[in-house]
N, C-alpha and C positions, 0 to 999 in steps of 0.2 A: 504494500500500500504506500509506504513512504517512497519507494523507488518510483512509483507511478506519479506521485505528486511532484517530486523533483524533476522527473522527465518532462512533465507538462510545463513546469516553470521554465526549463531550459528551452523547450520548443517555442514557447511564447516569446521568450527573449530573442531567440534567433530569428523568428518571423518578424518581430518588431524591428530588429536591426536591419534585416533585409529590406523591409518596406521603407525605412528611413533612408537607407543607402540609395534605393531606387528613386525616391522622391528628390534627393539631392542631385542625383545624376541627371534627372529630367530638368531641374532648375539650372544646372550648370550648362547643359546642352542648349537650353533656351538662350542663356546669356551669350554663349559662344556664337550662336547663330545671329543674334542681334549685333554683336560686335563685328562679325564678318560682313553683315549687311551694311553697317555703317562704314566700315573700312573700305568696302567695295564701291561706295557712293562717291568716293574721291578722297584723296589724302591731302592733308595740309602740312606744309613744311613747318618745322619747329620755329624757323625765323618768322614766318607769317603769324604763328601763334603768339610769339613775343610782341610782334608789332601791334596786333589787335588788342592784346591784353594790356599793353602799355597805354594805349589810347583810351581805354575805359569802355570800349564798345563791346 
């Protein structure tokens, strides 16, 4: 009986960890796709970034 209880606890923990890992992987993939989409839209040189940030725009 004790073995079954401990086994259920471990299975629940493993399942929860796998679900969390999968959710994190989905979120990371979504962010990577967004960054790739933004990066593909056109790149801005670091000098241009400094120019615009210095002007306050």
